[in-house]
C-alpha positions in Angstrom: -7.1 -31.2 -2.5 -6.2 -28.1 -2.6 -7.8 -25.3 -2.3 -7.3 -21.9 -3.3 -5.1 -19.6 -1.1 -4.7 -16.1 0.3 -2.5 -14.4 2.8 -3.4 -13.6 6.2 -4.2 -10.0 5.9 -7.1 -11.3 3.4 -8.5 -13.9 5.9 -11.5 -12.3 8.2 -13.5 -14.4 10.6 -17.3 -13.6 11.1 -19.2 -13.6 14.3 -21.5 -16.3 15.3 -24.9 -16.2 14.2 -27.1 -15.5 17.6 -26.2 -14.5 20.9 -25.3 -17.9 22.5 -23.2 -18.6 20.0 -21.9 -15.4 20.4 -20.8 -15.7 24.3 -19.1 -19.4 23.4 -17.1 -18.5 20.4 -15.9 -15.1 22.3 -14.9 -16.7 25.6 -11.9 -16.4 27.3 -11.9 -19.9 29.5 -9.0 -22.7 28.8 -11.8 -24.9 29.1 -14.9 -24.0 27.7 -18.3 -26.2 26.8 -21.1 -25.6 24.1 -23.9 -27.9 25.0 -27.7 -27.5 23.0 -29.8 -29.4 21.1 -29.5 -31.1 17.5 -29.4 -28.1 15.1 -28.3 -25.4 17.6 -25.0 -24.5 15.4 -22.8 -26.4 18.0 -20.6 -27.8 15.4 -20.8 -24.2 13.1 -19.5 -22.4 16.6 -17.1 -25.4 17.7 -15.0 -24.5 14.3 -15.3 -20.5 14.4 -13.5 -21.1 17.5 -10.8 -23.5 15.7 -10.1 -21.3 13.0 -10.2 -18.1 15.1 -7.4 -19.7 17.2 -5.6 -21.3 13.9 -5.1 -17.5 13.6 -4.0 -16.7 17.0 -7.3 -14.9 18.3 -9.3 -16.1 21.1 -12.1 -14.6 22.0 -12.1 -11.5 20.2 -8.1 -11.0 20.7 -5.0 -11.7 19.2 -3.3 -14.2 22.2 -1.8 -17.1 21.1 1.3 -17.6 19.0 1.5 -18.5 15.1 2.1 -20.9 13.2 0.2 -22.9 15.9 -0.7 -27.0 15.9 -4.5 -27.8 17.1 -6.5 -30.7 16.6 -10.4 -31.4 16.1 -11.6 -34.4 16.9 -15.4 -36.6 16.7 -16.4 -40.1 18.0 -15.9 -41.6 14.7 -14.1 -41.5 11.1 -18.0 -40.9 9.4 -18.9 -37.8 11.6 -15.2 -35.9 11.4 -15.5 -36.0 7.6 -19.2 -35.7 7.0 -19.9 -33.3 9.7 -16.9 -31.6 11.7 -14.1 -31.5 8.7 -17.0 -30.2 6.1 -18.0 -27.0 8.2 -14.7 -26.3 8.9 -13.2 -25.7 5.4 -16.2 -24.5 4.8 -15.7 -21.7 6.9 -12.1 -21.3 6.5 -12.0 -21.1 3.1 -9.4 -19.0 1.3 -8.0 -19.2 5.1 -6.8 -22.9 4.1 -3.8 -22.9 1.9 -4.0 -26.5 1.6 -5.6 -30.1 2.7 -3.5 -33.2 2.9 -6.1 -35.8 2.9 -4.3 -38.6 3.7 -3.2 -37.1 6.5 -6.3 -35.6 7.5 -4.1 -32.1 7.7 -4.8 -28.1 6.3 -2.4 -26.4 6.6 -3.1 -22.2 7.1 -2.0 -19.4 4.8 0.1 -18.3 8.3 1.5 -21.8 8.5 -0.7 -22.9 11.5 -1.7 -26.7 10.9 -5.3 -27.9 12.3 -5.0 -31.7 12.5 -8.6 -33.8 12.0 -8.4 -37.3 14.6 -11.2 -39.7 15.2 -11.4 -39.9 19.7 -13.0 -43.5 19.0 -9.5 -44.9 20.7 -8.2 -42.3 23.3 -4.6 -43.7 23.1 -3.8 -42.9 19.7 -5.0 -39.3 20.2 -1.3 -39.4 22.3 1.2 -36.9 20.5 3.1 -34.2 20.1 2.4 -30.8 22.2 -0.7 -28.7 20.9 -1.7 -24.8 21.1 -5.6 -26.1 21.1 -8.2 -28.4 20.7 -11.5 -28.5 18.9 -14.1 -32.1 20.5 -17.5 -32.5 18.3 -19.9 -34.4 19.9 -18.0 -34.7 22.5 -20.5 -36.7 25.1 -20.2 -39.8 22.8 -16.6 -40.0 23.5 -14.9 -41.5 26.4 -13.5 -38.9 28.9 -10.1 -40.0 28.7 -10.2 -38.9 25.1 -10.9 -35.8 27.1 -8.2 -36.2 29.5 -5.7 -37.2 27.4 -6.2 -34.3 25.0 -6.0 -31.7 27.8 -2.3 -33.6 28.4 -1.2 -32.4 25.3 -2.0 -28.7 25.6 1.7 -27.6 26.3 3.2 -26.1 22.6 5.4 -22.6 23.3 5.3 -23.6 27.0 2.3 -22.4 27.9 -1.4 -23.3 29.0 -3.8 -23.9 26.0 -7.4 -23.8 25.0 -9.8 -26.5 24.7 -13.3 -27.1 23.8 -16.0 -29.4 23.4 -19.6 -29.0 21.4 -22.3 -31.7 22.0 -25.6 -32.6 23.0 -26.2 -33.8 26.3 -26.6 -38.0 26.5 -27.9 -38.1 30.2 -25.7 -37.2 33.6 -22.9 -38.7 31.9 -19.0 -37.3 31.6 -19.3 -33.8 30.1 -22.1 -32.7 33.0 -19.4 -33.8 35.9 -16.8 -32.3 34.5 -18.4 -28.7 33.4 -21.4 -28.7 36.7 -20.8 -30.6 39.0 -17.0 -30.1 39.1 -17.4 -26.6 38.1 -13.8 -24.5 38.8 -11.8 -21.2 37.9 -10.7 -21.9 33.9 -14.2 -23.5 33.0 -16.6 -21.8 31.1 -20.0 -24.0 29.8 -22.8 -22.4 27.7 -26.4 -24.1 26.4 -28.3 -23.3 24.3 -32.0 -25.0 22.6 -32.6 -26.0 18.9 -35.3 -23.4 18.9 -32.4 -20.9 19.5 -31.1 -20.8 16.1 -32.9 -18.0 14.1 -32.2 -20.0 11.3 -33.3 -23.0 11.8 -36.5 -23.6 9.4 -39.7 -24.1 12.0 -41.6 -26.8 9.7 -37.8 -28.8 11.2 -38.3 -27.6 14.5 -42.1 -28.7 14.8 -41.4 -32.4 12.9 -38.0 -32.7 15.7 -41.1 -31.6 18.4 -43.1 -34.2 17.4 -40.8 -37.1 16.9 -39.1 -36.7 20.5 -41.5 -36.3 23.5 -40.7 -36.2 27.8 -37.0 -36.7 28.4 -35.7 -37.0 25.1 -37.1 -33.7 24.3 -35.4 -32.2 27.0 -32.3 -34.1 26.3 -32.2 -33.5 22.6 -34.1 -30.5 21.3 -33.8 -28.0 24.8 -30.3 -29.4 25.5 -30.9 -30.1 28.9 -29.0 -32.5 31.4 -31.3 -35.3 31.8 -31.1 -37.5 35.0 -33.1 -40.1 33.2 -35.7 -42.0 35.1 -36.6 -45.5 34.9 -33.7 -46.3 33.0 -33.5 -49.8 32.1 -30.1 -50.6 32.5 -28.6 -48.3 35.3 -25.6 -50.9 35.8 -24.3 -49.3 32.9 -21.3 -47.8 33.5 -18.4 -46.2 31.5 -15.4 -47.1 33.6 -17.1 -51.1 34.1 -18.3 -51.9 30.6 -16.3 -49.7 28.4 -12.7 -50.6 26.7 -10.4 -50.2 24.3 -8.5 -53.1 25.2 -10.2 -56.3 23.6 -9.0 -59.7 23.5 -6.5 -61.1 20.7 -9.2 -64.3 19.8 -12.2 -64.7 20.5 -13.4 -68.4 20.2 -17.1 -67.3 18.5 -18.8 -64.0 16.8 -22.3 -63.2 16.4 -23.6 -59.9 15.9 -27.5 -58.4 16.4 -29.6 -57.5 13.4 -32.3 -54.9 13.8 -34.3 -53.5 10.5 -34.4 -50.1 9.7 -35.7 -47.9 6.3 -37.2 -44.4 8.0 -36.1 -45.4 11.3 -32.1 -46.6 11.5 -31.4 -50.1 10.7 -28.2 -51.3 13.3 -25.8 -54.9 13.2 -23.6 -55.3 16.5 -21.1 -57.6 16.4 -19.8 -59.4 19.6 -17.1 -61.8 20.3 -17.3 -64.1 22.7 -13.9 -65.4 24.7 -13.2 -68.6 26.1 -14.9 -67.6 29.6 -17.8 -66.7 28.1 -17.9 -63.4 27.9 -18.9 -60.8 25.0 -17.0 -57.9 23.9 -18.5 -55.4 21.4 -15.9 -55.2 19.0 -18.0 -52.7 16.1 -21.5 -51.4 15.1 -23.1 -50.8 11.5 -25.9 -47.9 12.4 -27.7 -46.4 9.3 -30.6 -45.4 7.6 -32.3 -45.5 4.6 -30.6 -48.6 3.2 -32.8 -51.6 1.4 -32.3 -54.9 2.5 -30.1 -55.4 -0.1 -27.5 -52.5 0.7 -27.5 -54.4 4.5 -26.7 -57.6 2.7 -23.7 -55.7 1.3 -22.7 -54.2 4.9 -23.1 -58.5 6.6 -20.9 -59.3 3.8 -17.7 -57.2 4.6 -18.8 -57.7 8.9 -18.6 -61.6 8.0 -15.7 -61.4 6.0 -14.0 -59.0 8.9 -14.6 -60.5 12.0 -15.6 -64.9 10.7 -19.0 -64.3 12.5 -20.7 -67.3 13.5 -24.5 -66.0 13.4 -26.3 -63.5 12.5 -29.4 -63.0 14.8 -32.1 -61.3 13.5 -35.0 -59.7 14.7 -37.9 -62.3 13.5 -40.8 -59.2 12.2 -38.9 -59.6 8.8 -38.9 -63.4 7.6 -38.0 -62.4 3.7 -34.9 -60.0 4.9 -33.3 -62.8 6.7 -34.3 -65.1 3.7 -32.4 -62.8 2.0 -29.0 -63.0 3.8 -29.6 -67.0 3.8 -30.0 -66.8 -0.7 -26.1 -64.1 -0.3 -25.0 -67.9 2.4 -24.8 -65.5 5.2 -25.7 -67.6 8.4 -28.6 -66.1 9.9 -31.4 -67.0 12.2 -34.5 -65.8 13.8 -33.6 -63.7 16.9 -36.0 -64.1 20.2 -38.0 -62.0 20.3 -39.3 -62.4 24.2 -38.6 -58.7 25.5 -38.4 -59.0 29.2 -36.7 -62.2 29.1 -34.0 -60.4 27.3 -33.8 -57.0 29.1 -33.3 -59.7 32.2 -30.2 -61.3 30.2 -28.6 -57.8 29.1 -28.7 -57.1 32.6 -27.4 -60.5 34.4 -24.3 -59.4 31.9 -23.9 -55.8 33.1 -23.7 -57.2 36.3 -19.6 -56.6 37.6 -19.0 -59.5 39.4 -16.6 -61.3 42.1 -13.6 -60.6 39.5 -14.3 -57.1 38.9 -15.6 -57.6 35.5 -18.7 -57.4 33.9 -19.8 -60.8 31.4 -20.5 -57.6 28.4 -17.9 -54.9 27.3 -18.5 -52.6 24.9 -15.5 -50.8 22.3 -15.5 -47.2 22.6 -16.4 -46.9 19.0 -20.0 -48.0 19.5 -20.7 -44.6 20.1 -24.9 -45.0 19.3 -24.9 -47.9 21.4 -23.3 -46.5 24.7 -26.1 -43.1 23.6 -28.8 -45.7 24.4 -27.8 -47.6 27.0 -27.6 -44.4 28.7 -31.3 -43.4 28.0 -33.1 -46.5 27.1 -36.1 -46.3 30.0 -39.5 -47.8 30.9 -42.7 -47.2 29.1 -45.1 -46.1 32.0 -48.4 -47.7 30.7 -52.4 -46.6 31.0 -52.3 -48.1 34.9 -49.0 -46.4 35.7 -47.1 -49.6 35.7 -43.6 -49.6 33.5 -43.5 -53.0 32.0 -41.5 -52.3 28.4 -39.4 -50.1 27.3 -40.0 -46.6 25.7 -40.1 -47.5 21.7 -37.7 -44.3 20.5 -34.1 -44.4 19.5 -33.7 -48.5 20.7 -32.5 -49.6 18.2 -28.9 -50.4 19.2 -30.6 -52.1 22.4 -32.8 -54.2 20.1 -29.7 -55.4 18.2 -28.2 -56.2 21.3 -30.8 -58.2 22.8 -30.7 -60.6 19.9 -27.1 -60.9 20.2 -27.0 -61.7 23.9 -30.3 -64.4 23.7 -28.7 -65.9 21.2 -25.0 -66.3 22.2 -26.4 -67.1 25.5 -28.6 -70.0 24.1 -26.4 -71.3 21.0 -23.3 -71.2 23.0 -24.9 -72.2 26.6 -23.8 -68.7 28.4 -27.2 -67.7 30.1 -26.6 -66.6 33.7 -30.0 -66.1 35.7 -30.0 -63.6 38.3 -29.5 -66.4 41.0 -26.0 -67.4 39.0 -24.7 -63.7 39.1 -22.4 -63.2 41.2 -21.9 -59.9 42.7 -18.6 -58.0 43.6 -18.1 -56.8 47.1 -17.7 -52.9 46.7 -20.5 -52.8 43.5 -23.8 -51.7 44.3 -25.7 -49.5 42.9 -29.6 -48.4 42.5 -31.5 -46.4 40.4 -30.9 -43.3 43.0 -26.8 -43.8 42.1 -27.2 -42.8 38.1 
């Protein structure tokens, strides 16, 4: 794919659309964050900064040497291809001399290079020195990815510039880095969905009907919400997320949560010789018919050799279609409270310093749901069921854990869980 060429003097960069975007784009902080609700123009603003940096501009001044090298990342290849890359190329237009899809690299008219990479495996981000870096939807990535990219900002022997754009996901590392550990050279800019004057009000109204309470504060208002009543306060990035997976699994299982209007999910887990479960993949899709899910499941089965798909029992016809396609599908146990406890037992860090449930950092939707999965309060003020929102990965997780525990005799009750001496946690620790 080659775009039309233009001389550097022909390149013009438009300013941001509304004031908070403008403040972020115009910031000269070496580390800048733009946190906002969905539809607040985060990716757009981040790509404007990236385009400006490729032309040597930070804020409104030419302060960077050109040509230079910059990197743009997103949590997954799908996000990178469908959102971040598309936005950058649309904005850059004739400023791009050519785009190499195989290498995922844009060469600008002034000779600068912009590399596009996924952040799902942070160690693969290591490489030569660069001048600048933009991390899109950074809250869905590991903090280690951020640290690695900061370490690469040394082209021309000078400190480079890093910025992120993201929807907040609880009080995770973004909050800790930019708010709790605020330092000179760091700046955070926050916007709500409503701040985007170009957003159709009808769309915003629908979102307001869809998201309520803390979820609305996070997803629409761009607030760092310290969720109260988390179902899994035990979940921690440092204990439960790792890029290092076993070379061999004794068994493979999957959890399936059906969806069409709502997202559908297939989560894939390996079981090692010690009975630990490792989430190695997630398939998260919207508006997919069961025939399409059959194809997704077939590919996962061929890739991983899945022993059993533990499926949401609410759709027996869908399970039948899996079986007709020769997929090993079973009705999952949907005892909600029992399943929640089974997952909690696996999250506990035991005496050997490891939990019994680990996740690949590429499983960004599962990680996000872990950090916002809450108890719902009934009319009597009792919290005895989960909030039915943004819970599709959590449902599929329950099915897989309960299925594996039953099938392979791996279940532990609370009395059998071995706690590490140094590991204590309560709801107030989040």
